[in-house]
N, C-alpha and C positions, 0 to 999 in steps of 0.2 A: 419653591418648586411646586408645580401643580401637575395634575394628571388628567388627560383627556383621551377618551376612547381606550383606556387601558394603557396609554403611552405617555411616558413622562415628557412634558413639553420641552424641557431644556435639552433633550436628546437631539433636537433639530437646530440648536443654535449655531451649528456649522454652516447651515444653508446660506445665510446672508454673507458670511465671510467668504465662502467659496465663490459666491456670485460676484462679489466685488473684485476678488482676485482675478476672476476670469476676464472681467472688463479691463483690468489693468494689464493683464498679459496680452490681450488683443492688440495693444498699442505697440508691441514688439514684433509684430508680424514681419515688418520690413526693417527691423533693427535687431536682428538676432544675435549679433556679436556682443552687443551690450547685455542682452539677456544671458548669454553664456557667462559673461564676466560676473553678473549678479549672482548666478547660481554658484560660482566659485566662492564669492564673498559670503554666501549663506553659511558655508562650512568653515570658512575662516572665522566668522563671527561666533559660531557655536563651539568650535574646537572639535567637531565631529569629523571623522574621515570622509572625504568625498567618495560617494559610491561610484562604481564603474559605469560611466555613461558613454564611453567610446573606447575603442581599442587603445590601450596604454593611457587612457583618459586624456588623449589629445582631442578635446572636444572642438569640433568645427561648426556644429549646428545642433539645434535642439528644438523640440516641439512643445507646445503648451501642456499637453496631457502628461508628458514625462515630467514636467515641472511639478504638476499636481501630485504625481507619483512619488516625489521626493519625501512627502510626509504621509503617504498612504500605502504603506508596505506591511506585509505580514511579518510578525515577530519583531517589529520595531518597538523598543521600549517607549512607554508613554512619556517619560521625561525627555527623551531625545525628540520625540514627535513634537512636543510643546516647544522645545528649544528651536527646532527648525521652523515651525509655523510662526513663531514670534519673530524670528529673523526675517522671514518672508514678509511679514506685515510691515516691519521697519523699512526694508529695502524697497518695497514696492508701494509704500504709502497707503496701505489698507487701513481705513479708519474704523471699520466694523470690529467690535471686540473679538479677541481670539477665542475660538470655541473652548468650552469647558468639558465637553464630552465628545468622544469619537465612536461611541458604541453604534454598531450597525453600518458604519460607513464601509463600503466595499474596498478591499485592499489588493494590491498586486503581490504576486509571488516574488520574493526577493531575487530569485534566479532569472526572472524574466520581467524586469522592472522598467524597461524602456519600450516605447511604442515603435521603435525603428531598429533595424539591424545596423551593425557597425559599418564603418567605411570599408568598401571593398566587397561587402555582401548585400548592400542595399542599392536600389535604383536611385538615380539622381532626383526623381520627383517625389520620393517617399515622404520626406519631411514637409515639403510644400503641400502635399495632399492632406497631411495631418492638420496643418494650419488651416486649410480650406474647410476641412470637416469641422474644426473648432469654430471658425467664423460662421459657417452656415448653420451649425447647431444653435449658436446663440441667437442668430437672426430668426430661426424658426421658433425658438422658445419665446421670443419677444412678439413674433407675429406669425402664427401658423397658417400662412397662405399657401395656395397650391404651388406658386412659383418657388417659395422658400423650401417647401417640402421636396420639390423636384431637384433643386440644387443640393439639398442635404442628402437625398437618396443617392445621388451620383457619387458623392465623396464617401458616404457610408460604405457603398459597395466597393469602391476603390481601396479604402484603407482596411476593411475587414478581411480582404483577400491578400493583404501583404503578408509575407512570411513572418511568423512569430506573433501575429495578431489573430483575433477570433472574437466570438460573441462576447466573452467575458470582458476582455480588455477594452474593446471599442465602446460597448454599451456602458461599462463602468465609467469611462472617461466622460461620456455624455451625461451620465447621471450626476457626476461630481459638479458639473457646471450648471446644470438645469434640472434638478430632481423633480420639479413639478411637471416637466414636459416629457422626460425620458425615464424609462424603466431599465435598470441594470439587470442583464441576464447572466449574472455570475452564478457560481455553483449553488450557493444557498438559495437564491431566488428561484432558479430553475427547479431545484428540488421541491421548494415550497409550493410553487405553482402546479407542477406536473405530478408530484408523487406524494406529498404530505397528506393529501385528503382534505386539506383546509379550504381549497377552492372547489366550488361545485363541479361535480364530474361532468354534468351536461355542458358546462362552459369549457372545461379543459378539453373535451372531445372536439370542440370547434377550433381549437388553437392549432396553428401550424406545428409540425414536428420540429423539435430543436435540432438543427444541423450545426456542425462545428463552425461553419462560416455562413450564418443565416443571411439570406438576401434582404435588402431593405424592405421589400414588399411584405415578407413574412414578419419582420420585426415590427413594422407599423401596424400590421394586423393584430399582433399580440398586444401592442400598446393600446390600440383603440378599444379592443374588446375588454381588456382588463380595466381601462379607465371607466368605461361605461358601467361595468360591474361595481367598481369601487364607489362610484357616485350614486349608485342605486340604494334603496332602502334595505336591500338584501344583505349588504356588507357592513360589518362593524368598522372596517378600515376604510378610510375615505380618500387616500391618495397613495402615490407610489412610495412616498417617504414612509408612511405608516406600514405599508405592505412590506417594504424592505426591512424595516425595524422588526416587525413581527416575525419575518422569515429568519432574521438573525437571532432573535430571542428564542424562538421555538427550536431552531437547530442547535443552539447552545444547550438548551435543556435536554434534547435528545443525545447530543454528544457527551454531555456530563454523565448521563445515565450509562451510555455505552462505555465511557472511560472507566466508570466504577466497576464494570464487569470485566474489563480487559486485564490480561496478565501484564505485569510490569516488565517481565523479561520473557524471552522466547521460550516456549514450552516444548517439551518433547512428547509428542503424541503420534498416533498413527500417521497423521498428515502433517507432522511438525516440519518436515523438510519442505513442505509446500505451503505452510500457513503464513500469510503476510500479517502485518501488524493490525489490519482492520478485519481480520478473520477470527471468529470465535470458534473454540472447540470445547467439547465437554471434558471436564477433568474429574478424576476420581481421588477421593481422600479417605485416609484412615484416621479416625478421631476417637480420643479417649474422653468421655464425659466425666471429668473429675478423677481424682485419685481413686483407683478401684471402682470406677464408674459410679461414684457416689451421687452424682446429680443426674443419672440417666433417666429415672422416673420423671423428674421435674422437666427435663428436656423433652421427653416423649409427650407428656401430658400437655405441655404448653406450646409444642411445635417450634422448638428453638434448638440451637446448639450454642454453647457458651464456653469461653475460656477465661483464664484468670489473668495474672500479672496486673491486678487492679491498681497497685501503687503508682504506676506510670500514667494512669488516666486514659483519656480518649486516644486511641491508637491512630486515628486519622490526623492527629496534630503533628505527626512525625513524617518527615520527608524522606527518610532513608532507614535502612536496618541499623546503620551505625548510630543514628540518633536514638533509636529504641534501645539498643544495647547500652549506650552511655547512660540513658535514663534509668535503666535497671540497675546499673552499677551504683548510681548516685542514690537511688531511693530504696533499693532492696539489700544488695550485698556487694560492696566494691571488690571483694576477693574473687568473685566468680566471673567467668568469661561471657556467659549468656549468648554464645554464638547460636546454639540451637533454638533458644527461647526467642531471640530477636527474629530469627528466620520464620518461626511459626507464627508469631504475632503479625509480622509483616504480611505473610501469605494470607492469614485470616482476614486482615483488614483490606488488603489491596489486590490480591490475586484470585482468591475464591470468588465465584460469581454465580448468580442465579442459573439454575440448570445443571450445575455440577452435582455429582452423586457422592454421598457420604456413607461410609460404613462405620458404625459405632462398634467399639471393641471394649472388652473387659480383660485386663491383664494381657498376657501374650498368647492365650490359647482359645479365647472365646470371641465370636462375633455376636453382638447382641441386638443389632438393628441396621436398617438401611433407610436412607432418605434422600430427598432431592432439595437442594438449596433454593429458597424462594425469595430472598431479599439481599440487599446490600448490607454492609457492616453498620452496626449501631452500637453506641456506648450508652448503657442504661445505668445512670448513677443511682437510681432508686433500688437496684438490687443490692443485697447485702454482700454477696460474693459473686465472682464470675460475671463481671459487668460488661464484658465484650461479647456481643450477641449477634446472631443471624437467625432469621426464620427458616425453618426446615419442615417440609412435609414428610414426616416419618412414615414410610410405607410398610415397614416390617418391625416387629418386636419379638424377641425370643432368644434362643441360644443355639448357636451353630458352632461346630468345631472349626477353628481357624486353620486354613491350609498352611501347615508349617508354623513357624514362630513369628509373631507380630513384632513390629518395632515398638520401642518403649515411649517414643515421643508423643506429645499430646496431639499433634496434627502433622500429617505427612501426605504430600502429594505423591500418589503412587501411579499416576497415569502412564509414565514411561515404562513401567514394569508390566508389559502387556500380558504375559502369561499369568501373573498374579491377579491382575484385574479380571481376566477371563475366568479364573477359578472362583473369585468372589461373586462375579455376576452369575455364574452357573449355580451357585447355592440358592439363588432366589428366582431363577428362571421359571420354575414349575408353578410358582404361586404369586407371580406379579399380578397385582390387581389390574383388571382390564381398563378401568377408568382412570388409572393413575399413569400419566405420561410424563416423561422427562420434557422440560421446556424446549420447544422448537426454536432453533436459532435462525434468525433472518440474516442471511449472508449478503455481503455487498454485491450489487450487480456488476457485471464485467462483460464488455463487448469488444468488437474489433477496434473501435476508436480508442478504448483504454489500452488495448494491446499495442497499438501504434505509438501511444504516449510513452510506453515503457520499453518496447523492443525495437531495435533499429533494423527494421525490415520494411521494404516498400509494399504498397497495397497489392500490386499484382502478385508478388511472391507469396504474400500471406494468403491470398485467395487460392493460389495454386496449391499451397501446402494444406489448407483446410480441405479442399476437394480430394487431395491425395489420401488424407487420413479417413475421410468419410467413405471413400470407395474401397480402399485397400484394407482398412481397419488396423493394419500393422505397418508402421513407418519408422525408419531409422534416420535420425538427424546425424549427418556426418560432417566433419570439418575439422580444421586445425584447432588446437587449444586456444581459447580466448575469443571464439566467435559467438559465445553466448548460448550454447546448445541447451544446457540445463535450465538456464533462466527463461529461454524462449519456450521450452517444452511445457513448463508449468503454466505459463500465461497463455499458451496456445490452448491447453486443456480448459482453462477458465473461460477463455473467449468463446470456445465452442459450446461450453455448457451454459454460458450466459450469466454465470454466478461464481463467486469465489468460495466454493464449498469444498473444504479440504477432505471431507469424508468421502468424496467421490473421486479423489485423486490420491494415488499412492505411489511412492517412489522406493525402489530398492536399488542397490548397487551390486553388480556381479563382480566376482573375483575368482581366483583359481580354486578356492575351497568351497565355493557356493555349489549346492547340490540340489538334486530332485527333491530330497527330503526337506530342504529349506523352502523350496519353491511350491511343491504340491503337497506331499505328505510323506511321513516316514516314522519309524519307531525311534523314540528318544528315551534316555534313562529317566527314571522317576523314583519317587520314594518306595514304590511298590515293585520296582523292576524296570520294565519297559512299557511305554504306552504309545499309542498311535497319535501323532501330532499333525495337525493340518498346517500347511505352509501358507506363505503370504499370498500367493496367487490364487490358491484354492479358496481361502477365506474371502478374498476380494471378489472373486467371481460369484460366490454364494450371496454376498451382499447385493451385488448388481442384479442378480437373478430375481430377487424379490422387489426390485425397484426398476422394473423394465422400461418405465416411461422416461427415465433419465439416463444420460450418458455417464459412463465411468471411464477413467483414464488410468492405466497402469504404466508407470514410467520406469524404464530400466536404464540406469546410468552405467557407463562402461560395459555395454552389452557384449563387446567383443573380448572381454577379459575372462569370461566364464567358459567352461566346457559346455557348449550349448546343447549338444546331443544329450549329454548327461542330465542337464538341468531341465530341458523341456520334455524329454522322454516321449511318451505317446501323444503329447500335446502338439507335436509338429503338425499333425493333421487338423486337430481341433481348432487351432488359431486361424486357419484359412478363412477368408471372408465368406466363402460359400459353404463352409462346414460348420458355421456357428449354429449352436443348438443340437448338433449331432452328438449322441452320447457314446462313450467308450468306457470299458471296464478299466478301472485304475489298478496300478501295480500292487498297492498295499491294502486295498479295500475291496469288499464285495459290492460296492456301490458303483453306479455308472455316473459319469461326470461329463458335462459339456461346458463350453465357453459361451456365455451369453452374447447375443448380437449387439448389446449396448456397451460392451467392453472394447475399448480401443487401446492398443499397445504402442507406446512411443519409446523407442530405444535411442541411445546416444552413443556415438563412438568417435574417437579421435583418429583421423586419417594419418596423423603424423606419428602415431605409435608404431614404430618399426618392429617392436619386440613381439608383436602379436601375429598369429597366423590369419589367413583369410577366413571369413566366416564360413561355417558349414554350408554347403550348397543347398541342402534340404531346407535350411532356415532362410538362406538368402532369397530363394525364389518365393518365399511366403511374405517377404517384406518389400515395401517400396523404399527406395533410398533417396533422401533429399539432401543435397549439398548446401550447407550453410557457409556463406562467405563473409569476410569482414564487412562491417557496415559503415565504413568511413564516409562513403558517398551518400548515405541516406540523409533525408531532410532532418530526421530526429537527431542524428549525431552532429550534423552541422550546427543545429541550434544549441545543442549541448556544448559543442566546441566554442561557439561564440560566447556563451554565457561564462566560460572560464576567463575570458578576456585576458589571455596570457600569450605574449609573443613567443615565449619558450615552449609553451604547450603546442602552439600552432606549428612551430618549427620542428618539434619532435614528431608530430603527426605527419607532416610532409615528408620527413625522413623515412618514417615507417612505410608510408605509401610507396615511396621509391624502392625501399627494400623489398616490399611485397612483389613489385614488378620483376625484380631480379629473381626472387624465389620462384615465382610462377613460371619464369622462362627457363629455370634450371631443369634439365631432363631427369635428374635423379630426385627432384622434389616435386615441383608443380604447385597448382593452386591450393591443393589440400594441405599444404604446409605454411600457407601465408599466416602472418601474425594477425590475430583478431583484435577487434575494437574493445573487448571487455577489459583488457589490461588497463585501459585508460578511463573506465567509467567510474561513477560514484566518487569522484574526487571533490571534496568540499572546496579545496583550493589547490591550484596547480603550483604548489611551492617547489622551490629548488630541491629540497630534500625529498619530496614525494616523487618528483620526476626522476631524480637521480636513482632512487630506490628501484623504480620500474626498470630503468635501463640496466643497472648493475646486477640486480638479483633476479630479474625475470627474462629480459630480452637477450642479454649477452650469453647466459647459460644455454638458452635455446639455440642461438646461432652456433655456439661451439658444438652442440650436438648435431645440428644440421650439416655443418661443413667441418666435421672432425678431421677430415683428411685434406682440408684446404686452409691452413692457418693464415696464409697471406690475405685471403678473402675475408676471413673472420676478423683479422686485425683491422682491415680497412673499414669494415662496417661498424666495428666497435668505436673507431675514431669518429666516424660520421655521427653515430648516435650521441656520443659524449659532446661533440661539437655543437649539436643541435640545441643543447640545453645550457651551454656556457653563458 
């Protein structure tokens, strides 16, 4: 094994194999039935289940890129990959040795692993066009003449605009078969080229903007400019293979660092209801530096925090809390449960992250320091005791009375106890050192394109909704249960902000007991009697006020379940778009308060909830109302539906669409009672048990409520729904 330009040379031993396979596959352009049979034989020979390549896997045709995709999929075990590629070599007579490494080869998403839609959803020419793209790409790679490029451009533009295809898939397929000629514009490479900072900014500025379905002219512009750069003395990388490998290597490095910072389980924070798995939030911890704070001076002087349980060794060697607990039983004391100990060690090694805030304590009544975590977890075998370590920038050392009685555990995540955290932070607010800042978190970008990837709403409706929020500032999303109001509200906020920052989005849920005191401010019992407590909306507005350049979104679920006049009080006027910034005296305070212009309010309400009265008119005229409808007809849901590849799932959806037509035509119900698409989303597999559960425990109870006085109609539709999944 040798190394060239920082790249291990055997990382590219796949290139010749893929090239020979491409030439073998081209021979099947006019003999595709034999190709289909060979694909089936691949899985018979390996004993691996045939993936879904057609509706009910009744395969009638296939394209060559999809054949390559059989062994280029995300999450595929390497052993299975080698089995499949070895069977491919045998069946197609490929003499080039089977690759030994697959690092950096771009792969398909398992849920979108064919380059064509299934029968009934694709056009007659779709697979033929893919074969023409395959043939013309090989011809251009062999001889990059003007005529060959013209022909390739024609089929590039045709296939990239097919439903289900886009930049990543089409350029990935071309890269597989001719990596010296074509650059793959998958997510890794696009990020590396445009955002990583590794490509000169002056070059990046000349490149076309990446579109979801880039035209051939834009693609070849990128290819030619990057090829010229790679062949220049300025670049350490010399071709597209090396660039793609480095993009993979560097992104893996960044991802590894990010994963080390991420929480293993969903955390409860101010923005927890809105935080996705790729969104970081600051967490707060109470930490005891040894029994009776015996190692506090050492921790402070060396800029570390350390915990014990040394007998079980390096904590990163364990894949679960249960493994840690079992190791403690085996190596320390088999009679103890170690439930809390395993939880603490797991959190210290896996959940705590740089940027988190730590409060050091002594006993149950003293806080002795505050710091900010600066590193990932480390196991230091050179230490005599307390070998599990993280670096910490200790900003404070002293003695402060703990508010109340502290927990006895060595390490506790206290983030979800917002009042407690507020009190601890308040102890240090007056003397926070100006040049000590908590680490700034870089949140993932989020735009309209990502919104459409996740929310089943067409582009026109999205733009209408965004304009409504911008202009009115207060919008209520209304619709039947299951149309995805809450899911859409969060992502609408992210798309309008351009970033998935949970600190600028807050969600509350109204209910019959929710009050002005919860929302704005009021007196609450405390250890000293009663104290004035600020509510959720008050605090949110104050945060937005000092960050006026950025948008903030306050989301209210079940807005029609609260006593709105009681909750909003004098804010009825302040939330109006033309009254933003106007100050009013608050009920419980001598201060004046205003709602900043950068705060947007999004409420959600179910139109099918008959138990609720109409909204207060004074509030109604201050909100715009947007009706959300089931998204069965959207392109996004159709793609999702096709990816399930289930005849029963299709049958159930068709039945529900027919049912919705009846509900919409019912004078006592109407469109606001139609069944939403979210009942059927996020299904890994449309199994009989899953579909039956949706019908029996979600849809049938809903129908019984809708038509409680029409049992015959209910019985008829129950039979229809059950028959759809038999």
